[in-house]
C-alpha positions, 0 to 999 in steps of 0.5 A: 574803855571806849567812848560810845561817842565815838562810835559810828553811826548806824549805816542805813542799808535798804537791801532789795532784790533785782527786777525780774528775768525770763528765768525767773518766769521759766524756773531756771536755777541762775545762782553766778550764771549771768542773766539779763533783767527782761522788758519787766525787770527794766520796768521794775527798776523803775519803778524802784527808782520812783519809790526810792526817789525820796530816800537820800541814798548816798551810794548803791551797791550791788551784786555784779551779777547783770540783774542785779547791776542793771537794776541798780544802775538804772536806778542810780541813774534815775536817782542822780545817784554815783555809779553803783560800787560791784560787790562779790559778796553781794552774789547769789548763792552759788548752785554749783553743778545745777546751775542753769538747769531747769526745776522740772529737768531737777525733778526728774534728775535730782527729785530730793534737791529739788524738793529741798530747792523748792522749800528754799532750804538753806542746808541744800548741799550744791556740789562744787557749789557753797556750803550754808556757812561759806554763803552766810559768812560772805553775806554778813561780812558783806554788810559789814563792810558797806557799814564801815566804808559808810558810816552814818549813811543810807545806802542801797544794796541790790543783790539776790532772793537767797541773800536776803533769805540769809539776811532775814534769818541773820536779823530775826536770830533764827538759825542759819538753816532754818526754812523760812515760809516765804520768797522775796518778790522782784523789787521787794526790800529789807531795810536795816540799821548796820554797826561795826558790831550788829545787823538789826532790821528797822523794817521789813517792807514786805511785797513794798519798797517803804523806808522806816517810819519816820525817815 
């Protein structure tokens, strides 16, 4: 019988979407293509750092894609936190052969897929890309990896919009293929408490970056 007093303390993870890129503005599917922040995205990163300054993050994790990793680096530097830890598990979904295509071109060449993407339908099939289960499995596994490495700590995880959709469905115990009536904005956060056996939402900050109450 396991002594519950020996169980690791939950890890608080603030999952946040990266700052803006030019491709966000022009409507190009980014996926695993490495697109840098634009000037507004760097400004947003500084705003995130200011909002997070009193939250006591011990570490910052990030997707290795530069739009996330640059956001994470700016935030970590302002907070005086260690250099961000890069994790392949926090990358955006691999959209396969349509990565780098404008949504306007996609609407002409693949109108059905375009409609599904605009709905952010997780059941979309992407040739040479990731399936919904492959994508969701790696995201959830990464949250547990962060918790194992930082028990009882507060960690900032910089990631991407479709990643946050996966996490939102997971913590709400919704089907992996359910379409959400929402889209996370650049800089938007979701606060989680993660243990070896569970992931649950502490606070969904909506379009802000607020910490859980009582923190």
